[in-house]
Backbone as CSV, one residue per row, in Angstrom:
resi,resn,N_x,N_y,N_z,CA_x,CA_y,CA_z,C_x,C_y,C_z
1,UNK,0.841,-1.190,0.000,0.000,0.000,0.000,0.877,1.242,0.000
2,UNK,0.637,2.184,-0.929,1.395,3.413,-1.005,0.998,4.342,0.132
3,UNK,1.851,5.390,0.374,1.604,6.308,1.485,0.237,6.978,1.359
4,UNK,-0.121,7.414,0.149,-1.422,8.070,-0.041,-2.563,7.121,0.309
5,UNK,-2.403,5.863,-0.059,-3.436,4.888,0.247,-3.516,4.624,1.745
6,UNK,-2.361,4.614,2.416,-2.341,4.427,3.865,-3.089,5.561,4.565
7,UNK,-2.820,6.791,4.138,-3.496,7.937,4.738,-5.001,7.858,4.497
8,UNK,-5.389,7.432,3.301,-6.805,7.312,3.000,-7.452,6.246,3.869
9,UNK,-6.736,5.149,4.099,-7.267,4.065,4.925,-7.549,4.564,6.336
10,UNK,-6.603,5.325,6.919,-6.804,5.855,8.261,-7.930,6.880,8.289
11,UNK,-8.048,7.679,7.254,-9.134,8.649,7.190,-10.481,7.942,7.137
12,UNK,-10.530,6.801,6.431,-11.771,6.033,6.369,-12.167,5.520,7.742
13,UNK,-11.170,5.110,8.544,-11.469,4.632,9.880,-12.107,5.722,10.728
14,UNK,-11.691,6.967,10.490,-12.171,8.083,11.293,-13.415,8.735,10.698
15,UNK,-13.879,8.247,9.566,-15.043,8.855,8.917,-16.256,8.779,9.835
16,UNK,-17.024,9.869,9.947,-18.155,9.902,10.890,-19.186,8.809,10.656
17,UNK,-19.398,8.412,9.411,-20.431,7.418,9.136,-20.030,5.992,9.418
18,UNK,-18.737,5.736,9.613,-18.283,4.369,9.813,-18.677,3.844,11.191
19,UNK,-18.928,2.545,11.280,-19.202,1.878,12.548,-17.939,1.134,12.949
20,UNK,-17.332,1.545,14.032,-16.073,0.955,14.464,-16.285,-0.509,14.831
21,UNK,-15.501,-1.384,14.237,-15.541,-2.803,14.576,-16.703,-3.574,13.994
22,UNK,-17.421,-2.997,13.034,-18.601,-3.693,12.502,-18.224,-5.002,11.816
23,UNK,-16.979,-5.110,11.355,-16.557,-6.314,10.648,-16.032,-7.409,11.572
24,UNK,-15.905,-7.131,12.870,-15.276,-8.103,13.763,-16.092,-9.377,13.915
25,UNK,-17.400,-9.268,13.983,-18.244,-10.446,14.193,-19.323,-10.530,13.121
26,UNK,-18.921,-10.239,11.888,-19.842,-10.371,10.762,-19.609,-11.719,10.090
27,UNK,-20.473,-12.048,9.143,-20.342,-13.343,8.474,-19.593,-13.248,7.149
28,UNK,-18.995,-12.074,6.875,-18.183,-11.873,5.667,-18.988,-12.010,4.381
29,UNK,-20.258,-11.752,4.458,-21.133,-11.807,3.293,-21.438,-10.373,2.887
30,UNK,-20.440,-9.702,2.345,-20.510,-8.253,2.141,-21.666,-7.837,1.232
31,UNK,-21.925,-8.616,0.197,-22.959,-8.211,-0.757,-24.354,-8.234,-0.147
32,UNK,-24.508,-8.888,1.011,-25.806,-8.920,1.683,-25.857,-8.011,2.904
33,UNK,-24.777,-7.363,3.217,-24.681,-6.622,4.479,-25.186,-5.190,4.321
34,UNK,-26.071,-4.788,5.222,-26.590,-3.426,5.186,-25.622,-2.401,5.720
35,UNK,-24.508,-2.863,6.299,-23.527,-1.950,6.866,-22.259,-1.849,6.027
36,UNK,-22.265,-2.415,4.839,-21.052,-2.419,4.009,-20.560,-0.998,3.749
37,UNK,-21.475,-0.072,3.518,-21.073,1.305,3.227,-20.515,2.018,4.450
38,UNK,-20.654,1.394,5.636,-20.153,1.993,6.865,-19.025,1.163,7.468
39,UNK,-18.435,0.300,6.662,-17.390,-0.623,7.127,-16.059,-0.238,6.497
40,UNK,-15.070,0.055,7.323,-13.773,0.478,6.797,-13.091,-0.654,6.039
41,UNK,-13.296,-1.885,6.490,-12.665,-3.008,5.800,-13.257,-3.184,4.409
42,UNK,-14.567,-3.062,4.301,-15.199,-3.179,2.986,-14.736,-2.055,2.063
43,UNK,-14.597,-0.845,2.608,-14.119,0.267,1.789,-12.732,-0.013,1.251
44,UNK,-11.903,-0.660,2.061,-10.553,-0.993,1.611,-10.597,-2.090,0.563
45,UNK,-11.421,-3.115,0.805,-11.495,-4.229,-0.131,-12.010,-3.784,-1.491
46,UNK,-12.933,-2.835,-1.509,-13.531,-2.420,-2.770,-12.547,-1.681,-3.657
47,UNK,-11.436,-1.215,-3.079,-10.435,-0.511,-3.875,-9.355,-1.434,-4.403
48,UNK,-9.342,-2.652,-3.947,-8.323,-3.601,-4.363,-8.894,-4.543,-5.425
49,UNK,-8.050,-5.125,-6.265,-8.538,-6.139,-7.206,-9.158,-7.303,-6.450
50,UNK,-10.166,-7.914,-7.041,-10.799,-9.055,-6.405,-9.777,-10.174,-6.226
51,UNK,-9.770,-10.827,-5.056,-8.814,-11.910,-4.843,-9.107,-13.077,-5.783
52,UNK,-8.069,-13.798,-6.107,-8.246,-14.968,-6.966,-9.105,-16.006,-6.257
53,UNK,-9.743,-16.836,-7.041,-10.688,-17.796,-6.478,-10.035,-18.735,-5.482
54,UNK,-8.740,-19.025,-5.674,-8.103,-19.981,-4.791,-7.550,-19.334,-3.528
55,UNK,-7.712,-18.009,-3.362,-7.289,-17.341,-2.139,-8.404,-17.438,-1.114
56,UNK,-8.061,-17.851,0.106,-9.079,-17.985,1.143,-9.371,-16.640,1.774
57,UNK,-10.546,-16.553,2.382,-10.943,-15.329,3.071,-9.973,-15.010,4.205
58,UNK,-9.535,-16.034,4.913,-8.634,-15.790,6.028,-7.328,-15.154,5.562
59,UNK,-6.809,-15.600,4.431,-5.580,-15.011,3.902,-5.799,-13.544,3.550
60,UNK,-6.978,-13.259,2.985,-7.277,-11.879,2.596,-7.382,-10.981,3.821
61,UNK,-8.090,-11.437,4.850,-8.222,-10.646,6.061,-6.876,-10.468,6.755
62,UNK,-6.075,-11.527,6.782,-4.765,-11.423,7.415,-3.939,-10.349,6.738
63,UNK,-3.988,-10.304,5.410,-3.257,-9.288,4.666,-3.725,-7.888,5.060
64,UNK,-5.036,-7.686,5.169,-5.559,-6.368,5.523,-5.185,-5.989,6.954
65,UNK,-5.292,-6.942,7.886,-4.961,-6.631,9.272,-3.472,-6.359,9.429
66,UNK,-2.650,-7.066,8.667,-1.220,-6.784,8.688,-0.959,-5.355,8.217
67,UNK,-1.713,-4.897,7.222,-1.554,-3.534,6.738,-1.936,-2.526,7.817
68,UNK,-3.019,-2.809,8.544,-3.431,-1.909,9.616,-2.352,-1.838,10.692
69,UNK,-1.826,-2.999,11.084,-0.768,-3.005,12.103,0.452,-2.223,11.631
70,UNK,0.776,-2.321,10.344,1.898,-1.561,9.802,1.650,-0.066,9.905
71,UNK,0.437,0.348,9.591,0.090,1.767,9.666,0.221,2.291,11.087
72,UNK,-0.285,1.527,12.040,-0.213,1.953,13.435,1.234,2.027,13.892
73,UNK,2.022,1.019,13.499,3.426,0.992,13.920,4.205,2.177,13.371
74,UNK,3.913,2.600,12.150,4.641,3.713,11.545,4.370,5.039,12.254
75,UNK,3.211,5.128,12.917,2.851,6.365,13.592,3.103,6.283,15.094
76,UNK,3.801,5.263,15.517,4.053,5.062,16.932,5.531,5.255,17.224
77,UNK,5.824,5.645,18.464,7.219,5.790,18.890,7.773,4.465,19.388
78,UNK,6.931,3.458,19.475,7.361,2.151,19.937,8.287,1.507,18.906
79,UNK,9.378,0.946,19.356,10.342,0.303,18.473,10.321,-1.196,18.715
80,UNK,9.854,-1.934,17.735,9.820,-3.381,17.878,11.228,-3.958,17.939
81,UNK,12.156,-3.307,17.219,13.541,-3.792,17.254,14.113,-3.678,18.657
82,UNK,13.822,-2.560,19.341,14.324,-2.364,20.694,13.700,-3.361,21.653
83,UNK,12.418,-3.598,21.468,11.740,-4.536,22.360,12.290,-5.950,22.194
84,UNK,12.608,-6.320,20.970,13.118,-7.670,20.729,14.478,-7.889,21.371
85,UNK,15.239,-6.793,21.543,16.548,-6.937,22.169,16.429,-7.405,23.612
86,UNK,15.306,-7.085,24.231,15.119,-7.412,25.643,14.458,-8.773,25.858
87,UNK,14.220,-9.463,24.786,13.602,-10.781,24.887,14.657,-11.843,24.617
88,UNK,14.810,-12.724,25.532,15.802,-13.770,25.366,15.365,-14.799,24.348
89,UNK,16.321,-15.576,23.893,15.987,-16.631,22.952,15.083,-17.675,23.620
90,UNK,14.181,-18.207,22.854,13.307,-19.259,23.366,14.110,-20.549,23.472
91,UNK,14.098,-21.135,24.665,14.887,-22.350,24.862,14.199,-23.532,24.197
92,UNK,15.001,-24.577,23.983,14.442,-25.793,23.388,13.369,-26.387,24.294
93,UNK,13.582,-26.285,25.629,12.608,-26.832,26.576,11.292,-26.066,26.491
94,UNK,11.375,-24.722,26.399,10.163,-23.917,26.284,9.415,-24.250,24.996
95,UNK,10.164,-24.393,23.923,9.550,-24.707,22.638,8.861,-26.065,22.676
96,UNK,9.521,-27.044,23.290,8.935,-28.379,23.389,7.697,-28.362,24.275
97,UNK,7.755,-27.576,25.357,6.596,-27.476,26.245,5.403,-26.857,25.542
98,UNK,5.689,-25.825,24.745,4.616,-25.178,23.986,4.001,-26.152,22.985
99,UNK,4.854,-26.923,22.326,4.363,-27.894,21.339,3.491,-28.950,22.007
100,UNK,3.903,-29.401,23.210,3.112,-30.406,23.920,1.749,-29.843,24.316
101,UNK,1.738,-28.601,24.810,0.474,-27.986,25.209,-0.448,-27.794,24.012
102,UNK,0.117,-27.381,22.875,-0.700,-27.222,21.676,-1.271,-28.554,21.216
103,UNK,-0.484,-29.609,21.347,-0.966,-30.945,20.967,-2.113,-31.379,21.882
104,UNK,-1.982,-31.077,23.198,-3.059,-31.413,24.125,-4.325,-30.625,23.813
105,UNK,-4.151,-29.340,23.490,-5.306,-28.507,23.149,-5.987,-29.013,21.876
106,UNK,-5.199,-29.394,20.914,-5.763,-29.902,19.666,-6.525,-31.199,19.903
107,UNK,-6.001,-32.029,20.803,-6.690,-33.279,21.116,-8.008,-32.994,21.829
108,UNK,-7.995,-32.013,22.746,-9.245,-31.656,23.428,-10.278,-31.142,22.426
109,UNK,-9.836,-30.313,21.491,-10.753,-29.792,20.487,-11.287,-30.905,19.592
110,UNK,-10.437,-31.873,19.313,-10.856,-32.976,18.436,-11.986,-33.779,19.063
111,UNK,-11.980,-33.866,20.399,-12.999,-34.655,21.090,-14.094,-33.788,21.703
112,UNK,-14.022,-32.484,21.538,-15.057,-31.622,22.095,-16.399,-31.945,21.434
113,UNK,-17.452,-32.220,22.215,-18.722,-32.648,21.608,-19.335,-31.613,20.688
114,UNK,-19.195,-30.324,21.000,-19.762,-29.283,20.141,-19.015,-29.231,18.814
115,UNK,-17.696,-29.268,18.873,-16.920,-29.216,17.634,-17.100,-30.488,16.813
116,UNK,-17.246,-31.616,17.495,-17.505,-32.865,16.764,-18.820,-32.770,16.008
117,UNK,-19.833,-32.226,16.679,-21.147,-32.117,16.042,-21.108,-31.112,14.889
118,UNK,-20.406,-29.995,15.095,-20.312,-28.989,14.033,-19.553,-29.527,12.835
119,UNK,-18.509,-30.298,13.098,-17.737,-30.889,11.996,-18.576,-31.926,11.260
120,UNK,-19.335,-32.721,12.023,-20.202,-33.723,11.390,-21.256,-33.041,10.530
121,UNK,-21.796,-31.938,11.026,-22.802,-31.207,10.245,-22.209,-30.724,8.929
122,UNK,-21.026,-30.143,8.966,-20.421,-29.631,7.731,-20.158,-30.763,6.742
123,UNK,-19.728,-31.914,7.252,-19.500,-33.064,6.367,-20.813,-33.545,5.744
124,UNK,-21.887,-33.553,6.547,-23.178,-34.017,6.047,-23.764,-33.058,5.007
125,UNK,-23.552,-31.763,5.209,-24.050,-30.789,4.226,-23.367,-31.011,2.882
126,UNK,-22.044,-31.152,2.919,-21.313,-31.399,1.675,-21.803,-32.680,1.002
127,UNK,-22.029,-33.718,1.811,-22.494,-34.989,1.253,-23.921,-34.857,0.713
128,UNK,-24.771,-34.106,1.410,-26.163,-33.943,0.969,-26.220,-33.298,-0.411
129,UNK,-25.457,-32.242,-0.601,-25.480,-31.569,-1.903,-24.879,-32.458,-2.996
130,UNK,-23.882,-33.241,-2.622,-23.297,-34.146,-3.618,-24.313,-35.188,-4.071
131,UNK,-25.122,-35.676,-3.126,-26.095,-36.725,-3.437,-27.357,-36.152,-4.079
132,UNK,-27.825,-35.013,-3.589,-29.149,-34.515,-3.956,-29.163,-33.474,-5.079
133,UNK,-28.026,-32.947,-5.472,-28.025,-31.854,-6.450,-28.703,-32.233,-7.755
134,UNK,-28.384,-33.403,-8.289,-29.004,-33.818,-9.563,-30.515,-33.968,-9.421
135,UNK,-30.955,-34.541,-8.303,-32.380,-34.727,-8.092,-33.089,-33.388,-7.901
136,UNK,-32.420,-32.439,-7.269,-33.019,-31.116,-7.114,-33.168,-30.430,-8.475
137,UNK,-32.183,-30.606,-9.320,-32.292,-30.047,-10.677,-33.471,-30.679,-11.418
138,UNK,-33.603,-31.989,-11.282,-34.718,-32.685,-11.933,-36.057,-32.208,-11.371
139,UNK,-36.097,-31.953,-10.065,-37.310,-31.456,-9.425,-37.687,-30.092,-10.006
140,UNK,-36.689,-29.248,-10.217,-36.944,-27.934,-10.808,-37.364,-28.064,-12.271
141,UNK,-36.736,-29.001,-12.993,-37.126,-29.225,-14.394,-38.587,-29.664,-14.494
142,UNK,-38.994,-30.493,-13.563,-40.378,-30.962,-13.564,-41.349,-29.816,-13.317
143,UNK,-40.939,-28.886,-12.475,-41.780,-27.718,-12.218,-41.945,-26.880,-13.480
144,UNK,-40.875,-26.758,-14.257,-40.951,-26.012,-15.519,-41.930,-26.693,-16.467
145,UNK,-41.839,-28.013,-16.548,-42.742,-28.743,-17.439,-44.197,-28.580,-17.008
146,UNK,-44.429,-28.564,-15.710,-45.785,-28.330,-15.221,-46.259,-26.940,-15.605
147,UNK,-45.384,-25.962,-15.440,-45.766,-24.581,-15.721,-46.045,-24.366,-17.203
148,UNK,-45.465,-25.205,-18.050,-45.687,-25.071,-19.489,-47.094,-25.501,-19.912
149,UNK,-47.701,-26.356,-19.117,-48.994,-26.909,-19.541,-50.139,-26.594,-18.581
150,UNK,-49.828,-26.053,-17.403,-50.892,-25.772,-16.444,-50.479,-24.628,-15.534
151,UNK,-51.458,-24.101,-14.811,-51.163,-23.102,-13.802,-50.486,-23.763,-12.609
152,UNK,-49.465,-23.107,-12.108,-48.738,-23.648,-10.948,-48.994,-22.706,-9.776
153,UNK,-50.215,-22.674,-9.338,-50.590,-21.731,-8.290,-50.073,-22.136,-6.920
154,UNK,-49.708,-23.413,-6.761,-49.281,-23.859,-5.438,-47.854,-23.421,-5.104
155,UNK,-47.128,-22.926,-6.071,-45.771,-22.424,-5.818,-45.661,-21.026,-6.420
156,UNK,-45.458,-20.044,-5.575,-45.372,-18.663,-6.037,-43.944,-18.330,-6.426
157,UNK,-43.794,-17.257,-7.165,-42.456,-16.813,-7.545,-41.649,-16.409,-6.319
158,UNK,-42.316,-15.818,-5.341,-41.606,-15.427,-4.120,-41.107,-16.654,-3.363
159,UNK,-41.874,-17.742,-3.428,-41.432,-18.964,-2.768,-40.216,-19.547,-3.470
160,UNK,-40.203,-19.494,-4.799,-39.026,-19.973,-5.531,-37.801,-19.143,-5.170
161,UNK,-37.991,-17.825,-5.037,-36.876,-16.966,-4.631,-36.400,-17.340,-3.235
162,UNK,-37.337,-17.730,-2.379,-36.976,-18.131,-1.015,-36.158,-19.419,-1.023
163,UNK,-36.476,-20.334,-1.928,-35.711,-21.581,-2.014,-34.280,-21.291,-2.474
164,UNK,-34.160,-20.445,-3.488,-32.812,-20.078,-3.951,-32.010,-19.441,-2.832
165,UNK,-32.662,-18.565,-2.070,-32.009,-17.906,-0.948,-31.600,-18.928,0.107
166,UNK,-32.462,-19.897,0.365,-32.176,-20.914,1.376,-30.958,-21.753,0.991
167,UNK,-30.881,-22.133,-0.269,-29.723,-22.914,-0.724,-28.444,-22.102,-0.574
168,UNK,-28.520,-20.830,-0.923,-27.336,-19.979,-0.803,-26.909,-19.826,0.651
169,UNK,-27.869,-19.723,1.544,-27.566,-19.557,2.967,-26.844,-20.783,3.521
170,UNK,-27.392,-21.975,3.301,-26.776,-23.154,3.915,-25.402,-23.420,3.320
171,UNK,-25.223,-23.092,2.052,-23.900,-23.310,1.438,-22.888,-22.289,1.952
172,UNK,-23.345,-21.106,2.300,-22.430,-20.095,2.825,-22.048,-20.383,4.276
173,UNK,-23.008,-20.878,5.064,-22.820,-20.947,6.517,-22.200,-22.239,7.026
174,UNK,-22.268,-23.314,6.265,-22.002,-24.616,6.884,-20.564,-24.776,7.381
175,UNK,-19.601,-24.154,6.736,-18.225,-24.207,7.232,-17.960,-23.113,8.258
176,UNK,-18.614,-21.971,8.093,-18.409,-20.849,9.011,-18.827,-21.214,10.431
177,UNK,-19.857,-22.018,10.576,-20.321,-22.420,11.905,-19.202,-23.130,12.666
178,UNK,-18.551,-24.082,12.021,-17.469,-24.805,12.691,-16.301,-23.878,13.018
179,UNK,-15.934,-23.030,12.082,-14.786,-22.131,12.279,-15.022,-21.215,13.476
180,UNK,-16.213,-20.628,13.572,-16.494,-19.696,14.662,-16.623,-20.413,16.001
181,UNK,-17.141,-21.622,15.999,-17.219,-22.374,17.247,-15.828,-22.782,17.727
182,UNK,-14.977,-23.133,16.802,-13.596,-23.467,17.185,-12.921,-22.247,17.802
183,UNK,-13.137,-21.075,17.226,-12.555,-19.857,17.789,-13.131,-19.576,19.177
184,UNK,-14.428,-19.762,19.332,-15.067,-19.499,20.618,-14.520,-20.424,21.701
185,UNK,-14.421,-21.710,21.415,-13.959,-22.680,22.410,-12.479,-22.479,22.718
186,UNK,-11.688,-22.185,21.704,-10.269,-21.889,21.944,-10.129,-20.610,22.763
187,UNK,-11.000,-19.632,22.509,-10.934,-18.369,23.239,-11.205,-18.534,24.715
188,UNK,-12.140,-19.412,25.073,-12.404,-19.682,26.484,-11.167,-20.277,27.142
189,UNK,-10.532,-21.232,26.472,-9.314,-21.844,27.012,-8.222,-20.802,27.202
190,UNK,-8.028,-19.947,26.200,-6.994,-18.915,26.293,-7.265,-17.970,27.456
191,UNK,-8.531,-17.584,27.611,-8.891,-16.662,28.679,-8.630,-17.278,30.046
192,UNK,-8.983,-18.544,30.207,-8.773,-19.210,31.489,-7.294,-19.447,31.766
193,UNK,-6.541,-19.812,30.747,-5.121,-20.094,30.934,-4.316,-18.833,31.213
194,UNK,-4.622,-17.756,30.467,-3.864,-16.522,30.608,-4.388,-15.630,31.724
195,UNK,-5.560,-15.971,32.269,-6.114,-15.162,33.345,-6.583,-13.798,32.881
196,UNK,-7.074,-13.709,31.636,-7.549,-12.425,31.136,-8.775,-11.981,31.924
197,UNK,-8.829,-10.706,32.201,-9.965,-10.139,32.927,-11.002,-9.673,31.908
198,UNK,-11.576,-10.627,31.199,-12.532,-10.291,30.146,-13.848,-9.809,30.734
199,UNK,-14.515,-8.960,29.988,-15.890,-8.630,30.316,-16.703,-9.921,30.239
200,UNK,-17.611,-10.159,31.185,-18.353,-11.434,31.181,-19.247,-11.623,29.964
201,UNK,-19.581,-10.542,29.267,-20.431,-10.639,28.081,-19.682,-10.213,26.823
202,UNK,-19.105,-9.024,26.848,-18.440,-8.471,25.660,-17.017,-8.995,25.545
203,UNK,-16.886,-10.246,25.162,-15.563,-10.837,24.945,-15.580,-11.613,23.640
204,UNK,-14.404,-11.970,23.183,-14.285,-12.552,21.852,-14.983,-13.897,21.737
205,UNK,-14.894,-14.724,22.797,-15.523,-16.049,22.648,-17.042,-15.951,22.610
206,UNK,-17.617,-15.008,23.343,-19.060,-14.816,23.228,-19.438,-14.259,21.853
207,UNK,-18.623,-13.340,21.340,-18.901,-12.790,20.014,-18.830,-13.843,18.932
208,UNK,-17.827,-14.709,19.023,-17.696,-15.783,18.033,-18.841,-16.782,18.151
209,UNK,-19.218,-17.104,19.391,-20.330,-18.034,19.596,-21.641,-17.435,19.093
210,UNK,-21.822,-16.124,19.292,-23.060,-15.505,18.817,-23.150,-15.547,17.301
211,UNK,-22.032,-15.311,16.620,-22.054,-15.378,15.161,-22.392,-16.790,14.702
212,UNK,-21.832,-17.795,15.378,-22.169,-19.179,15.040,-23.657,-19.433,15.250
213,UNK,-24.209,-18.923,16.368,-25.635,-19.092,16.636,-26.489,-18.387,15.583
214,UNK,-26.049,-17.214,15.157,-26.784,-16.484,14.125,-26.832,-17.285,12.830
215,UNK,-25.709,-17.872,12.460,-25.677,-18.706,11.249,-26.542,-19.955,11.410
216,UNK,-26.530,-20.527,12.607,-27.348,-21.719,12.859,-28.826,-21.379,12.744
217,UNK,-29.232,-20.241,13.319,-30.646,-19.847,13.266,-31.135,-19.743,11.822
218,UNK,-30.382,-19.026,11.000,-30.863,-18.816,9.633,-30.693,-20.071,8.783
219,UNK,-29.668,-20.873,9.071,-29.489,-22.111,8.304,-30.579,-23.126,8.639
220,UNK,-30.985,-23.183,9.900,-32.072,-24.093,10.250,-33.342,-23.716,9.486
221,UNK,-33.661,-22.422,9.479,-34.833,-21.981,8.728,-34.707,-22.274,7.245
222,UNK,-33.484,-22.123,6.723,-33.260,-22.394,5.301,-33.484,-23.871,4.977
223,UNK,-32.981,-24.755,5.843,-33.184,-26.193,5.603,-34.663,-26.559,5.634
224,UNK,-35.414,-25.922,6.526,-36.847,-26.228,6.608,-37.568,-25.735,5.345
225,UNK,-37.123,-24.617,4.805,-37.709,-24.129,3.550,-37.381,-25.082,2.401
226,UNK,-36.148,-25.563,2.362,-35.750,-26.521,1.321,-36.574,-27.800,1.447
227,UNK,-36.775,-28.253,2.684,-37.522,-29.487,2.908,-38.970,-29.365,2.441
228,UNK,-39.561,-28.187,2.606,-40.945,-27.998,2.158,-41.068,-28.130,0.645
229,UNK,-40.067,-27.614,-0.064,-40.125,-27.661,-1.525,-39.611,-28.982,-2.078
230,UNK,-38.618,-29.533,-1.401,-37.962,-30.757,-1.877,-37.829,-31.727,-0.696
231,UNK,-38.921,-32.419,-0.344,-38.894,-33.284,0.841,-37.870,-34.413,0.746
232,UNK,-37.667,-34.937,-0.476,-36.702,-36.022,-0.671,-36.957,-37.114,0.363
233,UNK,-35.913,-37.575,1.024,-36.061,-38.615,2.047,-35.985,-38.037,3.447
234,UNK,-36.205,-36.738,3.563,-36.152,-36.099,4.880,-34.772,-35.619,5.283
235,UNK,-33.826,-35.652,4.366,-32.469,-35.255,4.714,-32.364,-33.802,5.128
236,UNK,-33.060,-32.910,4.430,-33.006,-31.493,4.772,-33.598,-31.254,6.150
237,UNK,-34.695,-31.943,6.446,-35.320,-31.805,7.759,-34.383,-32.325,8.855
238,UNK,-33.691,-33.422,8.587,-32.758,-33.979,9.574,-31.616,-33.005,9.848
239,UNK,-31.134,-32.327,8.829,-30.068,-31.344,9.026,-30.564,-30.157,9.846
240,UNK,-31.821,-29.760,9.629,-32.401,-28.688,10.442,-32.471,-29.102,11.901
241,UNK,-32.870,-30.342,12.155,-32.960,-30.834,13.530,-31.574,-30.938,14.163
242,UNK,-30.593,-31.305,13.373,-29.227,-31.378,13.886,-28.748,-30.004,14.324
243,UNK,-29.071,-28.987,13.558,-28.698,-27.620,13.939,-29.431,-27.180,15.202
244,UNK,-30.687,-27.569,15.341,-31.445,-27.199,16.541,-30.791,-27.802,17.787
245,UNK,-30.341,-29.053,17.694,-29.670,-29.692,18.824,-28.326,-29.025,19.111
246,UNK,-27.599,-28.687,18.050,-26.319,-28.014,18.222,-26.516,-26.657,18.888
247,UNK,-27.567,-25.947,18.515,-27.844,-24.649,19.120,-28.043,-24.772,20.634
248,UNK,-28.783,-25.789,21.057,-29.005,-25.987,22.489,-27.683,-26.216,23.228
249,UNK,-26.808,-27.010,22.637,-25.517,-27.291,23.271,-24.666,-26.030,23.370
250,UNK,-24.688,-25.204,22.340,-23.897,-23.959,22.359,-24.441,-23.004,23.404
251,UNK,-25.749,-22.887,23.482,-26.343,-21.964,24.455,-26.077,-22.406,25.888
252,UNK,-25.929,-23.700,26.110,-25.557,-24.177,27.440,-24.094,-23.863,27.742
253,UNK,-23.225,-24.034,26.745,-21.788,-23.775,26.947,-21.503,-22.274,27.038
254,UNK,-22.231,-21.473,26.244,-22.020,-20.026,26.210,-23.350,-19.320,26.542
255,UNK,-23.747,-19.350,27.811,-25.075,-18.827,28.169,-25.241,-17.328,27.939
256,UNK,-24.150,-16.581,27.808,-24.246,-15.135,27.609,-23.966,-14.709,26.168
257,UNK,-23.809,-15.664,25.299,-23.453,-15.320,23.918,-24.538,-14.489,23.246
258,UNK,-25.787,-14.821,23.489,-26.884,-14.082,22.854,-26.898,-12.619,23.286
259,UNK,-26.370,-12.342,24.489,-26.374,-10.971,25.003,-25.232,-10.135,24.428
260,UNK,-24.271,-10.775,23.779,-23.155,-10.034,23.183,-23.692,-9.061,22.131
261,UNK,-23.198,-7.843,22.152,-23.629,-6.826,21.185,-22.581,-6.683,20.092
262,UNK,-22.961,-7.040,18.887,-22.070,-6.881,17.740,-22.214,-5.467,17.198
263,UNK,-21.084,-4.836,16.940,-21.113,-3.458,16.445,-21.979,-3.363,15.197
264,UNK,-22.908,-2.418,15.202,-23.781,-2.221,14.055,-24.961,-3.167,14.062
265,UNK,-24.716,-4.458,14.030,-25.778,-5.452,13.876,-26.741,-5.457,15.058
266,UNK,-26.235,-5.210,16.254,-27.081,-5.230,17.444,-27.287,-3.843,18.028
267,UNK,-27.088,-2.829,17.202,-27.332,-1.475,17.639,-26.174,-0.805,18.325
268,UNK,-25.071,-1.543,18.510,-23.887,-0.963,19.140,-23.065,-0.269,18.081
269,UNK,-22.974,1.059,18.168,-22.272,1.829,17.129,-20.786,1.866,17.392
270,UNK,-20.381,2.061,18.611,-18.958,2.053,18.957,-18.780,1.183,20.188
271,UNK,-17.772,0.305,20.191,-17.559,-0.548,21.347,-17.115,0.253,22.556
272,UNK,-17.397,-0.299,23.752,-16.980,0.391,24.987,-15.457,0.415,25.082
């Protein structure tokens, strides 16, 4: 990023219409977001070439956040080089201890019932679309043939639009649910281990859990809409029920997640 672009980026952050932190707990679905015009990250992304299809969202966000950190560092008197001089080399024992702890944490996450269920759900969604896509196309083709020879009053155009929307929702959310739950559960561990004095409600693990719950709520409704139009063998309904059970487990683990206020989305314009 050139100097002029850096200055513009900081000016965008300070723009009166922007909502500070609105992108922190969003679902990254910018084209559907009513706050895109008030999001500094979206303003930055819209000025850059679209990322290649094989670039992940996480890589793109990491690049942007690295740019922000660079901007802040350039305007600060803090010297990272000086600070590093005062940090001793990491010993082999410390490194091995860290590796062992990370391995234990990964094992706990692998067996965590919420993460297991979320991972199973994502696998089942992928499998459902692989199995049912051709039949869904045939179902739609049959509807066209009916419409060619008779009135199709039992299915409105708005309902067809709702089905398309439902398919788009479940395909967008099914991996995001697992990712955000993993962040939430890891965040609780980090907070307990490091002794962070987090706000009991406004903390990162509650924010991540709330976003996962938000995706679960709309995905469950989407699956039920799909099931009404395409009952098949009940697979869509079963996935909706699986999400309902997962939601109950998350709300028990994170009882204050629903109370978390996401900037913009829940009426919070600037974080405390």
